[in-house]
C-alpha positions as CSV (number, residue, x, y, z in Angstrom):
1,M,28.4,10.3,60.8
2,K,29.7,8.1,58.3
3,L,26.5,6.1,58.9
4,L,24.3,9.1,57.7
5,F,26.4,9.7,54.8
6,A,26.0,6.0,54.0
7,I,22.1,6.3,54.2
8,F,22.4,9.6,52.2
9,T,24.4,7.9,49.5
10,L,22.0,4.7,49.4
11,L,18.8,6.7,49.3
12,V,20.6,9.1,46.4
13,C,21.5,5.9,44.6
14,L,18.3,4.4,44.9
15,T,15.8,7.2,43.8
16,P,16.3,7.5,40.3
17,A,16.1,3.7,39.6
18,I,12.5,3.7,41.4
19,A,11.4,6.7,39.6
20,Q,12.8,5.0,36.4
21,Q,9.6,2.7,36.4
22,Q,6.2,4.3,37.4
23,A,3.5,5.5,35.7
24,D,3.0,9.3,35.4
25,P,-0.5,9.8,37.6
26,E,-1.1,13.3,36.6
27,F,-0.8,12.3,32.9
28,D,-3.9,13.7,30.8
29,T,-5.4,10.8,29.0
30,S,-8.6,13.0,27.6
31,V,-9.9,12.5,24.4
32,A,-11.1,15.3,22.6
33,K,-12.7,13.3,20.3
34,P,-12.6,9.3,20.9
35,A,-12.9,7.0,17.7
36,Y,-15.2,5.2,19.2
37,K,-18.6,7.1,20.9
38,K,-19.7,3.4,21.7
39,D,-18.9,-0.2,21.3
40,G,-15.6,0.7,20.5
41,P,-13.0,-2.9,19.9
42,R,-12.0,-4.6,22.6
43,V,-8.8,-4.7,23.6
44,M,-6.9,-8.1,25.4
45,F,-4.3,-6.9,28.3
46,D,-2.5,-9.4,29.2
47,E,-1.5,-10.3,32.8
48,A,-1.1,-13.8,32.6
49,H,2.2,-14.1,32.3
50,H,3.9,-11.9,35.1
51,N,3.9,-8.9,33.5
52,F,5.9,-6.3,34.6
53,H,3.3,-3.6,33.0
54,T,-0.4,-4.0,34.2
55,T,-3.6,-2.0,33.6
56,D,-3.7,-0.7,37.1
57,G,-0.3,-0.5,37.6
58,R,2.9,1.2,35.1
59,Y,0.5,0.9,32.1
60,K,-2.2,2.7,33.9
61,P,-2.4,5.7,31.5
62,F,-2.0,3.5,28.4
63,V,-5.0,1.9,29.4
64,D,-7.0,5.0,30.4
65,L,-5.9,6.5,27.1
66,L,-7.2,3.5,25.3
67,M,-10.7,3.4,27.1
68,N,-11.1,7.1,26.8
69,D,-10.9,6.8,22.8
70,G,-13.6,4.7,23.2
71,Y,-11.7,0.8,23.2
72,N,-13.4,-1.7,25.6
73,V,-9.9,-2.6,27.6
74,I,-10.4,-6.3,29.4
75,R,-7.6,-7.5,31.4
76,N,-6.5,-11.2,31.0
77,R,-5.0,-13.7,33.5
78,Q,-5.6,-17.0,32.4
79,P,-3.5,-18.9,29.2
80,F,-3.9,-18.0,25.6
81,V,-6.8,-20.0,24.2
82,K,-8.4,-19.9,20.7
83,T,-11.8,-19.1,22.3
84,R,-10.6,-16.7,24.9
85,L,-9.2,-14.4,21.9
86,S,-11.6,-14.9,19.8
87,G,-14.2,-11.2,20.0
88,F,-11.0,-9.1,20.8
89,K,-9.4,-7.1,17.9
90,I,-6.0,-6.6,19.7
91,L,-4.1,-7.8,22.3
92,V,-1.4,-6.3,24.2
93,I,1.3,-8.0,26.1
94,A,3.6,-5.6,27.9
95,N,7.3,-7.6,29.3
96,A,6.1,-10.8,30.3
97,L,8.1,-12.9,32.2
98,G,9.4,-16.6,32.5
99,A,9.1,-16.3,36.2
100,E,7.6,-14.5,38.9
101,E,10.2,-11.8,39.1
102,D,12.8,-10.4,36.5
103,D,15.8,-11.4,38.9
104,D,14.4,-15.0,39.2
105,K,16.2,-18.0,37.8
106,G,14.1,-18.7,34.4
107,A,12.5,-14.8,33.9
108,D,14.0,-15.0,30.3
109,E,12.6,-18.5,29.2
110,S,9.6,-18.1,27.5
111,A,6.3,-17.3,29.1
112,F,4.7,-19.0,26.7
113,T,3.8,-22.2,26.0
114,T,3.8,-23.5,22.3
115,E,0.1,-24.0,22.3
116,E,-0.6,-20.4,23.7
117,I,1.9,-19.2,20.6
118,A,0.0,-21.5,18.1
119,A,-3.3,-19.7,19.1
120,I,-1.8,-16.2,19.1
121,A,-0.7,-16.5,15.7
122,D,-3.7,-18.3,14.5
123,W,-5.5,-15.5,15.7
124,V,-3.2,-12.6,14.0
125,K,-3.9,-14.6,10.8
126,G,-7.4,-14.0,11.7
127,G,-7.1,-10.4,11.5
128,G,-6.2,-10.0,15.5
129,A,-3.8,-7.0,15.9
130,L,-0.7,-8.1,18.4
131,L,0.9,-5.2,20.4
132,L,3.7,-7.0,21.6
133,I,6.4,-5.5,23.6
134,A,10.0,-5.9,25.5
135,D,12.2,-4.0,26.7
136,H,15.7,-4.8,28.3
137,A,17.0,-8.2,29.2
138,P,15.3,-10.3,30.3
139,F,12.2,-9.7,28.8
140,G,13.2,-10.2,25.5
141,G,14.2,-13.8,26.1
142,A,10.9,-14.2,27.7
143,A,9.2,-13.1,24.6
144,A,11.0,-14.3,22.0
145,A,9.2,-17.5,21.0
146,L,6.4,-15.6,20.3
147,A,8.2,-12.9,18.9
148,N,10.0,-15.5,16.5
149,S,6.3,-17.3,15.3
150,F,6.2,-14.1,13.6
151,G,9.4,-14.0,11.9
152,V,10.8,-11.3,14.7
153,E,14.4,-11.9,16.8
154,M,14.3,-10.3,20.0
155,S,17.5,-11.0,22.2
156,K,18.3,-11.7,26.1
157,G,20.8,-8.7,26.2
158,Y,20.8,-4.8,26.1
159,T,21.1,-2.2,23.7
160,F,24.0,0.0,23.7
161,D,24.2,3.4,21.6
162,P,26.9,5.2,22.9
163,A,26.9,8.1,19.6
164,N,23.1,8.0,19.9
165,S,21.9,8.5,23.4
166,V,21.8,10.2,26.6
167,A,25.3,11.6,27.6
168,G,26.5,9.1,30.1
169,S,23.5,6.4,30.1
170,P,24.6,4.4,26.6
171,T,21.2,2.4,26.7
172,Q,19.1,5.4,26.5
173,L,18.8,6.0,23.0
174,I,17.4,9.4,21.6
175,F,15.5,8.7,18.0
176,S,15.2,11.7,15.9
177,R,15.6,12.6,12.4
178,E,19.4,14.2,12.8
179,N,20.4,10.9,13.6
180,K,18.2,8.6,11.5
181,L,16.8,6.7,14.4
182,L,13.6,7.9,13.5
183,A,12.2,7.0,10.0
184,N,10.5,8.9,7.6
185,H,7.2,7.4,8.0
186,P,3.3,8.0,8.7
187,I,3.2,6.7,12.1
188,A,6.1,9.3,13.0
189,R,4.9,12.7,11.8
190,P,3.8,15.4,12.8
191,Q,0.2,15.9,12.5
C-alpha cells in the first residue's frame, strides 16, 4: 500500500511539471487573411544553441502561425555569421542555452560567441528584426551577453511577484491593466 501511495504521489507531482512545457497541438493556427500571399519575409529560427524551444517542438504552433500568415520560416542549426543572416528579415531565438541541458554546468553562460553577437548586432543595425526570448534561469544568463549588446539587462534568476501572480504560484505573473502591469500600448490593445 505504501508503494502504491508513493507512486501515486510521484505521478501527481510530476504531471503539472510535464504539462507546463508542452505545445498545444490543437491550437488553431489558421489565418483568415494572410499578411503575405507569396514571397513573405524569411524568418530564421535558431536551433543551433541548445534551444529549449524548436520549430517542431514546443514552438511548433508559433511556427505554424507564422507560416500560415505567409512567412517563410527556416530552421538554423549553424553559428550566426553575417553571410548566414543576410537575406533574412527576422531572427527568432527562443531559450538558447550555454550547455546541452538546462541543468548542466555552464547552462547559464553565454550561448553565443563574441563573433556571433557582433554579427547579430550588425544585422539588426542594418534593418534586421530580432525576437529574443528568455524565460527564467538559466535562459536569461545564456542570453545576457546578446541582450546586453542592445542595452537590455537579463538576470540569472526568477521573477517573484506575489501581489500580481496566480494564487499560490508567485512566479506565474498576471499582466493586466487593472494591476498596471499591462501598459496602454498599440500592441496590447484589443482590435
